[in-house]
Backbone and ligand atoms as CSV (ligand in chain L), in Angstrom:
chain,resi,resn,atom,element,x,y,z
A,1,MET,N,N,195.426,149.279,27.862
A,1,MET,CA,C,195.279,149.383,26.408
A,1,MET,C,C,194.645,150.738,26.062
A,2,HIS,N,N,195.062,151.317,24.940
A,2,HIS,CA,C,194.574,152.634,24.529
A,2,HIS,C,C,194.074,152.612,23.081
A,3,GLY,N,N,193.174,153.519,22.770
A,3,GLY,CA,C,192.685,153.662,21.402
A,3,GLY,C,C,192.497,155.128,21.065
A,4,TYR,N,N,192.450,155.400,19.769
A,4,TYR,CA,C,192.262,156.783,19.309
A,4,TYR,C,C,190.769,157.063,19.114
A,5,ILE,N,N,190.279,158.055,19.832
A,5,ILE,CA,C,188.857,158.393,19.819
A,5,ILE,C,C,188.675,159.800,19.260
A,6,ALA,N,N,187.810,159.942,18.272
A,6,ALA,CA,C,187.550,161.270,17.697
A,6,ALA,C,C,186.547,162.044,18.545
A,7,ARG,N,N,185.446,161.388,18.936
A,7,ARG,CA,C,184.479,162.045,19.825
A,7,ARG,C,C,183.527,161.015,20.409
A,8,ILE,N,N,182.926,161.424,21.512
A,8,ILE,CA,C,181.914,160.610,22.184
A,8,ILE,C,C,180.736,161.539,22.450
A,9,CYS,N,N,179.558,161.157,21.985
A,9,CYS,CA,C,178.397,162.040,22.136
A,9,CYS,C,C,177.114,161.219,22.221
A,10,THR,N,N,176.039,161.894,22.571
A,10,THR,CA,C,174.732,161.233,22.603
A,10,THR,C,C,174.157,161.214,21.198
A,11,SER,N,N,173.528,160.115,20.833
A,11,SER,CA,C,172.927,159.997,19.502
A,11,SER,C,C,171.497,159.479,19.614
A,12,PHE,N,N,170.610,160.084,18.801
A,12,PHE,CA,C,169.221,159.615,18.727
A,12,PHE,C,C,168.911,159.010,17.359
A,13,ILE,N,N,169.909,158.940,16.489
A,13,ILE,CA,C,169.638,158.502,15.105
A,13,ILE,C,C,170.430,157.266,14.672
A,14,ASP,N,N,171.555,156.987,15.308
A,14,ASP,CA,C,172.410,155.923,14.788
A,14,ASP,C,C,171.888,154.517,15.100
A,15,TYR,N,N,171.095,154.399,16.151
A,15,TYR,CA,C,170.424,153.137,16.472
A,15,TYR,C,C,168.945,153.498,16.575
A,16,PRO,N,N,168.217,153.355,15.475
A,16,PRO,CA,C,166.841,153.858,15.431
A,16,PRO,C,C,166.000,153.407,16.632
A,17,ASP,N,N,165.250,154.363,17.163
A,17,ASP,CA,C,164.355,154.144,18.314
A,17,ASP,C,C,165.104,153.940,19.632
A,18,HIS,N,N,166.392,154.260,19.636
A,18,HIS,CA,C,167.181,154.123,20.859
A,18,HIS,C,C,167.966,155.411,21.118
A,19,THR,N,N,168.218,155.641,22.390
A,19,THR,CA,C,169.174,156.679,22.778
A,19,THR,C,C,170.509,155.991,23.017
A,20,SER,N,N,171.518,156.467,22.315
A,20,SER,CA,C,172.810,155.776,22.333
A,20,SER,C,C,173.954,156.714,22.695
A,21,ILE,N,N,175.040,156.099,23.076
A,21,ILE,CA,C,176.307,156.810,23.189
A,21,ILE,C,C,177.089,156.479,21.918
A,22,ALA,N,N,177.334,157.491,21.107
A,22,ALA,CA,C,178.077,157.275,19.863
A,22,ALA,C,C,179.562,157.494,20.116
A,23,ILE,N,N,180.339,156.483,19.824
A,23,ILE,CA,C,181.796,156.575,20.003
A,23,ILE,C,C,182.442,156.507,18.621
A,24,TYR,N,N,183.022,157.616,18.209
A,24,TYR,CA,C,183.686,157.693,16.906
A,24,TYR,C,C,185.167,157.376,17.086
A,25,LEU,N,N,185.595,156.261,16.512
A,25,LEU,CA,C,187.019,155.940,16.545
A,25,LEU,C,C,187.678,156.587,15.335
A,26,SER,N,N,188.802,157.220,15.552
A,26,SER,CA,C,189.481,157.874,14.433
A,26,SER,C,C,190.385,156.883,13.711
A,27,GLY,N,N,190.627,157.206,12.423
A,27,GLY,CA,C,191.452,156.347,11.588
A,27,GLY,C,C,190.605,155.480,10.689
A,28,CYS,N,N,190.891,155.515,9.389
A,28,CYS,CA,C,190.207,154.615,8.461
A,28,CYS,C,C,191.136,154.312,7.303
A,29,SER,N,N,191.410,153.031,7.110
A,29,SER,CA,C,192.292,152.610,6.020
A,29,SER,C,C,191.506,152.282,4.750
A,30,LEU,N,N,190.178,152.361,4.792
A,30,LEU,CA,C,189.374,151.932,3.641
A,30,LEU,C,C,189.277,153.013,2.564
A,31,ARG,N,N,189.220,154.268,2.972
A,31,ARG,CA,C,189.308,155.419,2.065
A,31,ARG,C,C,188.295,155.346,0.908
A,32,CYS,N,N,187.030,155.243,1.226
A,32,CYS,CA,C,185.972,155.243,0.207
A,32,CYS,C,C,185.961,156.609,-0.492
A,33,PRO,N,N,185.764,156.646,-1.822
A,33,PRO,CA,C,185.893,157.902,-2.570
A,33,PRO,C,C,184.966,159.016,-2.094
A,34,HIS,N,N,183.738,158.695,-1.714
A,34,HIS,CA,C,182.778,159.752,-1.343
A,34,HIS,C,C,182.545,159.794,0.163
A,35,CYS,N,N,183.529,159.413,0.906
A,35,CYS,CA,C,183.408,159.422,2.373
A,35,CYS,C,C,183.034,160.814,2.876
A,36,GLN,N,N,182.105,160.847,3.810
A,36,GLN,CA,C,181.688,162.131,4.388
A,36,GLN,C,C,182.386,162.408,5.719
A,37,ASN,N,N,183.291,161.538,6.106
A,37,ASN,CA,C,184.015,161.714,7.371
A,37,ASN,C,C,185.523,161.696,7.146
A,38,LYS,N,N,185.972,162.387,6.097
A,38,LYS,CA,C,187.402,162.324,5.757
A,38,LYS,C,C,188.288,162.876,6.864
A,39,GLU,N,N,187.731,163.758,7.682
A,39,GLU,CA,C,188.534,164.302,8.783
A,39,GLU,C,C,188.876,163.228,9.804
A,40,LEU,N,N,188.238,162.067,9.675
A,40,LEU,CA,C,188.513,160.965,10.615
A,40,LEU,C,C,189.441,159.909,10.019
A,41,TRP,N,N,189.984,160.152,8.848
A,41,TRP,CA,C,190.836,159.145,8.218
A,41,TRP,C,C,192.147,158.930,8.979
A,42,GLU,N,N,192.674,160.003,9.555
A,42,GLU,CA,C,193.964,159.887,10.247
A,42,GLU,C,C,193.733,159.548,11.715
A,43,LYS,N,N,194.253,158.416,12.121
A,43,LYS,CA,C,194.048,157.957,13.499
A,43,LYS,C,C,194.522,158.985,14.511
A,44,GLU,N,N,195.655,159.600,14.203
A,44,GLU,CA,C,196.264,160.521,15.153
A,44,GLU,C,C,195.482,161.828,15.319
A,45,ASN,N,N,194.464,162.045,14.485
A,45,ASN,CA,C,193.610,163.225,14.692
A,45,ASN,C,C,192.688,163.047,15.890
A,46,GLY,N,N,192.603,161.816,16.372
A,46,GLY,CA,C,191.806,161.575,17.569
A,46,GLY,C,C,192.629,161.741,18.830
A,47,THR,N,N,191.973,161.512,19.954
A,47,THR,CA,C,192.633,161.594,21.255
A,47,THR,C,C,192.888,160.186,21.763
A,48,LEU,N,N,194.099,159.945,22.220
A,48,LEU,CA,C,194.432,158.629,22.756
A,48,LEU,C,C,193.789,158.478,24.137
A,49,MET,N,N,192.923,157.482,24.268
A,49,MET,CA,C,192.215,157.280,25.532
A,49,MET,C,C,192.370,155.832,25.979
A,50,SER,N,N,192.388,155.644,27.288
A,50,SER,CA,C,192.487,154.285,27.822
A,50,SER,C,C,191.105,153.628,27.833
A,51,LEU,N,N,191.089,152.315,27.984
A,51,LEU,CA,C,189.823,151.585,28.121
A,51,LEU,C,C,188.998,152.156,29.272
A,52,ASP,N,N,189.654,152.400,30.392
A,52,ASP,CA,C,188.936,152.906,31.566
A,52,ASP,C,C,188.343,154.291,31.316
A,53,GLN,N,N,189.071,155.129,30.603
A,53,GLN,CA,C,188.552,156.473,30.314
A,53,GLN,C,C,187.295,156.400,29.444
A,54,VAL,N,N,187.326,155.542,28.439
A,54,VAL,CA,C,186.150,155.418,27.572
A,54,VAL,C,C,184.992,154.793,28.332
A,55,LEU,N,N,185.298,153.778,29.126
A,55,LEU,CA,C,184.246,153.122,29.916
A,55,LEU,C,C,183.594,154.114,30.875
A,56,GLN,N,N,184.398,154.986,31.459
A,56,GLN,CA,C,183.848,155.999,32.356
A,56,GLN,C,C,182.878,156.922,31.618
A,57,LYS,N,N,183.244,157.301,30.388
A,57,LYS,CA,C,182.346,158.140,29.570
A,57,LYS,C,C,181.026,157.416,29.310
A,58,VAL,N,N,181.117,156.116,29.053
A,58,VAL,CA,C,179.900,155.334,28.810
A,58,VAL,C,C,179.017,155.351,30.054
A,59,LYS,N,N,179.623,155.198,31.199
A,59,LYS,CA,C,178.851,155.159,32.452
A,59,LYS,C,C,178.240,156.513,32.800
A,60,GLU,N,N,178.769,157.587,32.207
A,60,GLU,CA,C,178.230,158.926,32.475
A,60,GLU,C,C,176.935,159.197,31.722
A,61,HIS,N,N,176.470,158.233,30.923
A,61,HIS,CA,C,175.237,158.389,30.138
A,61,HIS,C,C,174.231,157.330,30.577
A,62,PRO,N,N,173.686,157.443,31.799
A,62,PRO,CA,C,172.807,156.374,32.301
A,62,PRO,C,C,171.513,156.231,31.509
A,63,LEU,N,N,171.076,157.277,30.819
A,63,LEU,CA,C,169.807,157.179,30.090
A,63,LEU,C,C,169.954,156.502,28.725
A,64,ALA,N,N,171.169,156.367,28.255
A,64,ALA,CA,C,171.390,155.675,26.982
A,64,ALA,C,C,171.321,154.169,27.218
A,65,ASP,N,N,170.627,153.475,26.330
A,65,ASP,CA,C,170.517,152.020,26.484
A,65,ASP,C,C,171.515,151.264,25.617
A,66,SER,N,N,172.325,152.013,24.865
A,66,SER,CA,C,173.198,151.346,23.900
A,66,SER,C,C,174.443,152.184,23.605
A,67,VAL,N,N,175.424,151.490,23.061
A,67,VAL,CA,C,176.662,152.136,22.607
A,67,VAL,C,C,176.797,151.838,21.115
A,68,VAL,N,N,177.055,152.879,20.323
A,68,VAL,CA,C,177.242,152.699,18.885
A,68,VAL,C,C,178.675,153.083,18.523
A,69,PHE,N,N,179.369,152.177,17.854
A,69,PHE,CA,C,180.727,152.473,17.383
A,69,PHE,C,C,180.669,152.856,15.913
A,70,LEU,N,N,181.283,153.996,15.615
A,70,LEU,CA,C,181.354,154.498,14.251
A,70,LEU,C,C,182.769,155.023,14.005
A,71,GLY,N,N,182.954,155.578,12.810
A,71,GLY,CA,C,184.269,156.140,12.560
A,71,GLY,C,C,184.207,157.202,11.479
A,72,GLY,N,N,185.387,157.276,10.774
A,72,GLY,CA,C,186.509,156.347,10.821
A,72,GLY,C,C,186.078,154.909,10.596
A,73,GLU,N,N,186.997,154.033,10.854
A,73,GLU,CA,C,186.694,152.604,10.744
A,73,GLU,C,C,187.040,151.944,12.074
A,74,PRO,N,N,186.015,151.648,12.892
A,74,PRO,CA,C,186.302,151.103,14.224
A,74,PRO,C,C,187.152,149.846,14.200
A,75,THR,N,N,186.980,149.007,13.178
A,75,THR,CA,C,187.716,147.735,13.183
A,75,THR,C,C,189.197,147.903,12.833
A,76,ASP,N,N,189.602,149.093,12.429
A,76,ASP,CA,C,191.042,149.325,12.239
A,76,ASP,C,C,191.781,149.284,13.578
A,77,GLN,N,N,191.049,149.475,14.664
A,77,GLN,CA,C,191.642,149.355,16.009
A,77,GLN,C,C,191.004,148.120,16.675
A,78,MET,N,N,191.161,146.993,16.012
A,78,MET,CA,C,190.409,145.792,16.379
A,78,MET,C,C,190.657,145.337,17.818
A,79,ASP,N,N,191.903,145.268,18.234
A,79,ASP,CA,C,192.182,144.767,19.585
A,79,ASP,C,C,191.536,145.670,20.636
A,80,PHE,N,N,191.651,146.973,20.426
A,80,PHE,CA,C,191.038,147.932,21.358
A,80,PHE,C,C,189.519,147.800,21.334
A,81,LEU,N,N,188.949,147.675,20.146
A,81,LEU,CA,C,187.493,147.572,20.007
A,81,LEU,C,C,186.970,146.325,20.716
A,82,ILE,N,N,187.631,145.202,20.516
A,82,ILE,CA,C,187.200,143.949,21.162
A,82,ILE,C,C,187.289,144.087,22.679
A,83,ALA,N,N,188.395,144.633,23.144
A,83,ALA,CA,C,188.573,144.778,24.596
A,83,ALA,C,C,187.536,145.730,25.180
A,84,LEU,N,N,187.243,146.816,24.475
A,84,LEU,CA,C,186.259,147.776,24.971
A,84,LEU,C,C,184.864,147.163,24.980
A,85,CYS,N,N,184.516,146.428,23.935
A,85,CYS,CA,C,183.202,145.762,23.896
A,85,CYS,C,C,183.065,144.778,25.053
A,86,LYS,N,N,184.131,144.047,25.353
A,86,LYS,CA,C,184.086,143.100,26.482
A,86,LYS,C,C,183.840,143.829,27.793
A,87,GLU,N,N,184.510,144.962,27.977
A,87,GLU,CA,C,184.337,145.749,29.201
A,87,GLU,C,C,182.913,146.287,29.313
A,88,ILE,N,N,182.391,146.802,28.222
A,88,ILE,CA,C,181.028,147.358,28.240
A,88,ILE,C,C,180.019,146.255,28.547
A,89,THR,N,N,180.216,145.096,27.955
A,89,THR,CA,C,179.310,143.967,28.199
A,89,THR,C,C,179.386,143.511,29.650
A,90,ALA,N,N,180.604,143.487,30.191
A,90,ALA,CA,C,180.786,142.988,31.556
A,90,ALA,C,C,180.325,143.986,32.612
A,91,LYS,N,N,180.448,145.273,32.315
A,91,LYS,CA,C,180.263,146.275,33.373
A,91,LYS,C,C,179.068,147.203,33.173
A,92,THR,N,N,178.307,147.026,32.105
A,92,THR,CA,C,177.091,147.824,31.906
A,92,THR,C,C,176.017,146.896,31.328
A,93,ASP,N,N,174.795,147.436,31.244
A,93,ASP,CA,C,173.714,146.649,30.623
A,93,ASP,C,C,173.387,147.173,29.225
A,94,LYS,N,N,174.309,147.887,28.615
A,94,LYS,CA,C,174.033,148.508,27.309
A,94,LYS,C,C,174.304,147.522,26.169
A,95,THR,N,N,173.449,147.572,25.172
A,95,THR,CA,C,173.696,146.788,23.971
A,95,THR,C,C,174.684,147.544,23.078
A,96,ILE,N,N,175.333,146.815,22.184
A,96,ILE,CA,C,176.407,147.414,21.386
A,96,ILE,C,C,176.111,147.256,19.896
A,97,VAL,N,N,176.270,148.361,19.182
A,97,VAL,CA,C,176.031,148.424,17.741
A,97,VAL,C,C,177.336,148.835,17.063
A,98,LEU,N,N,177.602,148.245,15.907
A,98,LEU,CA,C,178.818,148.599,15.166
A,98,LEU,C,C,178.468,149.019,13.747
A,99,TYR,N,N,178.998,150.162,13.326
A,99,TYR,CA,C,179.019,150.540,11.912
A,99,TYR,C,C,180.428,150.265,11.405
A,100,THR,N,N,180.517,149.491,10.335
A,100,THR,CA,C,181.832,149.197,9.785
A,100,THR,C,C,181.772,149.192,8.261
A,101,GLY,N,N,182.831,149.648,7.633
A,101,GLY,CA,C,182.944,149.562,6.181
A,101,GLY,C,C,183.326,148.167,5.732
A,102,ARG,N,N,183.682,147.320,6.658
A,102,ARG,CA,C,184.023,145.936,6.320
A,102,ARG,C,C,182.748,145.089,6.309
A,103,GLU,N,N,182.877,143.908,5.742
A,103,GLU,CA,C,181.712,143.029,5.639
A,103,GLU,C,C,181.606,142.118,6.860
A,104,TYR,N,N,180.407,141.713,7.135
A,104,TYR,CA,C,180.115,140.853,8.290
A,104,TYR,C,C,181.017,139.618,8.299
A,105,GLU,N,N,181.224,139.046,7.121
A,105,GLU,CA,C,181.917,137.756,7.025
A,105,GLU,C,C,183.367,137.808,7.501
A,106,VAL,N,N,183.987,138.986,7.545
A,106,VAL,CA,C,185.392,139.063,7.948
A,106,VAL,C,C,185.543,139.469,9.412
A,107,LEU,N,N,184.435,139.692,10.105
A,107,LEU,CA,C,184.540,140.140,11.500
A,107,LEU,C,C,184.828,138.952,12.413
A,108,PRO,N,N,185.762,139.101,13.350
A,108,PRO,CA,C,186.149,137.974,14.203
A,108,PRO,C,C,185.082,137.632,15.248
A,109,HIS,N,N,185.055,136.370,15.617
A,109,HIS,CA,C,184.076,135.885,16.602
A,109,HIS,C,C,184.175,136.658,17.914
A,110,ASP,N,N,185.384,136.965,18.335
A,110,ASP,CA,C,185.575,137.686,19.599
A,110,ASP,C,C,184.862,139.035,19.609
A,111,LEU,N,N,184.708,139.632,18.433
A,111,LEU,CA,C,183.967,140.888,18.342
A,111,LEU,C,C,182.473,140.610,18.233
A,112,LEU,N,N,182.103,139.682,17.368
A,112,LEU,CA,C,180.684,139.391,17.123
A,112,LEU,C,C,179.941,139.038,18.393
A,113,LYS,N,N,180.611,138.329,19.291
A,113,LYS,CA,C,179.882,137.856,20.472
A,113,LYS,C,C,179.462,138.993,21.396
A,114,SER,N,N,180.088,140.169,21.262
A,114,SER,CA,C,179.701,141.308,22.100
A,114,SER,C,C,178.641,142.194,21.458
A,115,LEU,N,N,178.376,141.998,20.177
A,115,LEU,CA,C,177.509,142.927,19.438
A,115,LEU,C,C,176.069,142.439,19.373
A,116,SER,N,N,175.152,143.411,19.195
A,116,SER,CA,C,173.737,143.070,18.998
A,116,SER,C,C,173.260,143.440,17.604
A,117,LEU,N,N,173.934,144.409,16.991
A,117,LEU,CA,C,173.513,144.853,15.661
A,117,LEU,C,C,174.729,145.392,14.919
A,118,ILE,N,N,174.788,145.100,13.620
A,118,ILE,CA,C,175.920,145.551,12.801
A,118,ILE,C,C,175.381,146.145,11.503
A,119,VAL,N,N,175.870,147.310,11.154
A,119,VAL,CA,C,175.634,147.869,9.827
A,119,VAL,C,C,176.967,147.757,9.104
A,120,CYS,N,N,177.008,146.949,8.055
A,120,CYS,CA,C,178.307,146.691,7.438
A,120,CYS,C,C,178.317,147.033,5.956
A,121,GLY,N,N,179.511,147.302,5.478
A,121,GLY,CA,C,179.718,147.717,4.101
A,121,GLY,C,C,179.999,149.199,4.037
A,122,PRO,N,N,180.781,149.644,3.061
A,122,PRO,CA,C,181.150,151.054,2.982
A,122,PRO,C,C,180.010,151.924,2.470
A,123,TYR,N,N,180.002,153.182,2.915
A,123,TYR,CA,C,179.050,154.141,2.347
A,123,TYR,C,C,179.457,154.449,0.916
A,124,ARG,N,N,178.477,154.352,-0.016
A,124,ARG,CA,C,178.757,154.670,-1.430
A,124,ARG,C,C,177.765,155.721,-1.908
A,125,GLN,N,N,178.326,156.862,-2.287
A,125,GLN,CA,C,177.505,158.021,-2.663
A,125,GLN,C,C,176.484,157.675,-3.743
A,126,GLU,N,N,176.900,156.884,-4.750
A,126,GLU,CA,C,175.994,156.582,-5.870
A,126,GLU,C,C,174.838,155.682,-5.450
A,127,LEU,N,N,174.925,155.106,-4.272
A,127,LEU,CA,C,173.855,154.240,-3.775
A,127,LEU,C,C,173.122,154.882,-2.596
A,128,HIS,N,N,173.297,156.205,-2.451
A,128,HIS,CA,C,172.683,156.909,-1.318
A,128,HIS,C,C,171.160,156.846,-1.377
A,129,VAL,N,N,170.552,156.654,-0.217
A,129,VAL,CA,C,169.098,156.759,-0.070
A,129,VAL,C,C,168.820,157.545,1.203
A,130,ASP,N,N,167.676,158.210,1.215
A,130,ASP,CA,C,167.274,158.930,2.431
A,130,ASP,C,C,166.571,157.951,3.356
A,131,ALA,N,N,167.337,157.037,3.865
A,131,ALA,CA,C,166.783,155.976,4.714
A,131,ALA,C,C,167.901,155.490,5.622
A,132,TRP,N,N,167.606,154.475,6.360
A,132,TRP,CA,C,168.620,153.861,7.222
A,132,TRP,C,C,168.771,152.394,6.860
A,133,PRO,N,N,169.977,151.935,6.531
A,133,PRO,CA,C,171.197,152.726,6.390
A,133,PRO,C,C,171.176,153.587,5.124
A,134,ALA,N,N,172.171,154.474,5.019
A,134,ALA,CA,C,172.123,155.538,4.019
A,134,ALA,C,C,172.614,155.126,2.636
A,135,SER,N,N,173.053,153.896,2.478
A,135,SER,CA,C,173.607,153.442,1.205
A,135,SER,C,C,173.085,152.015,0.993
A,136,THR,N,N,172.486,151.738,-0.169
A,136,THR,CA,C,171.743,150.480,-0.333
A,136,THR,C,C,172.627,149.238,-0.312
A,137,ASN,N,N,173.929,149.403,-0.483
A,137,ASN,CA,C,174.811,148.230,-0.396
A,137,ASN,C,C,175.057,147.808,1.045
A,138,GLN,N,N,174.746,148.686,1.988
A,138,GLN,CA,C,175.033,148.367,3.390
A,138,GLN,C,C,174.015,147.354,3.911
A,139,ARG,N,N,174.524,146.354,4.614
A,139,ARG,CA,C,173.658,145.296,5.152
A,139,ARG,C,C,173.559,145.445,6.670
A,140,VAL,N,N,172.392,145.096,7.179
A,140,VAL,CA,C,172.151,145.156,8.626
A,140,VAL,C,C,171.997,143.735,9.157
A,141,PHE,N,N,172.765,143.419,10.166
A,141,PHE,CA,C,172.672,142.113,10.835
A,141,PHE,C,C,172.233,142.335,12.279
A,142,LYS,N,N,171.237,141.553,12.705
A,142,LYS,CA,C,170.748,141.637,14.082
A,142,LYS,C,C,170.920,140.289,14.752
A,143,LYS,N,N,171.292,140.344,16.017
A,143,LYS,CA,C,171.378,139.095,16.781
A,143,LYS,C,C,170.051,138.895,17.500
A,144,GLU,N,N,169.429,137.760,17.216
A,144,GLU,CA,C,168.156,137.420,17.864
A,144,GLU,C,C,168.272,136.026,18.448
A,145,ALA,N,N,168.040,135.927,19.758
A,145,ALA,CA,C,168.162,134.647,20.467
A,145,ALA,C,C,169.516,133.996,20.180
A,146,GLY,N,N,170.554,134.826,20.147
A,146,GLY,CA,C,171.917,134.316,19.966
A,146,GLY,C,C,172.306,134.018,18.531
A,147,GLN,N,N,171.394,134.231,17.592
A,147,GLN,CA,C,171.668,133.939,16.179
A,147,GLN,C,C,171.684,135.235,15.378
A,148,TRP,N,N,172.636,135.344,14.453
A,148,TRP,CA,C,172.696,136.517,13.586
A,148,TRP,C,C,171.744,136.352,12.411
A,149,LYS,N,N,170.941,137.410,12.151
A,149,LYS,CA,C,170.018,137.387,11.023
A,149,LYS,C,C,170.168,138.684,10.250
A,150,SER,N,N,170.063,138.616,8.927
A,150,SER,CA,C,170.165,139.831,8.106
A,150,SER,C,C,168.813,140.148,7.504
L,1,SF4,S1,S,184.715,153.151,5.728
L,1,SF4,FE1,FE,183.491,154.923,6.395
L,1,SF4,S2,S,184.985,156.344,7.280
L,1,SF4,FE2,FE,186.131,154.868,6.075
L,1,SF4,S3,S,186.379,155.853,4.083
L,1,SF4,FE3,FE,184.572,154.511,3.950
L,1,SF4,S4,S,182.837,155.858,4.459
L,1,SF4,FE4,FE,184.719,156.899,5.141
């Protein structure tokens, strides 16, 4: 299985107080008016990578304790995202965080079971705050003892 990846890099800000591997999936069908990542709207602007190639990149960052998926809209490549999360869970000890413009309620169980934290809802310029998350409509869900809490 393959997915379109815009970039993979180390992040110190996307999962506060954690060192993460940030994986930007290219392509976004949501098209929010004030999006700051418009260069990621077209899926084909990314590089087509296999599950194994992405997993190898994750393993090359032993000091990171987590993987953060951003975009673009990661859930636009849902089958790839679910499969990659399963691989990361099975083959590493890293926790997984998802940023999505979609709402928590529409995310499938197969994805939720691999995640530890979700920032959901689209970025909206008029609701911007200098905080985390950056837009007050965005909700944060954390899994604690197997239960999701917001
Ligand atoms: S969901 Fe994110 S990447 Fe997609 S248009 Fe909205 S802000 Fe941009």
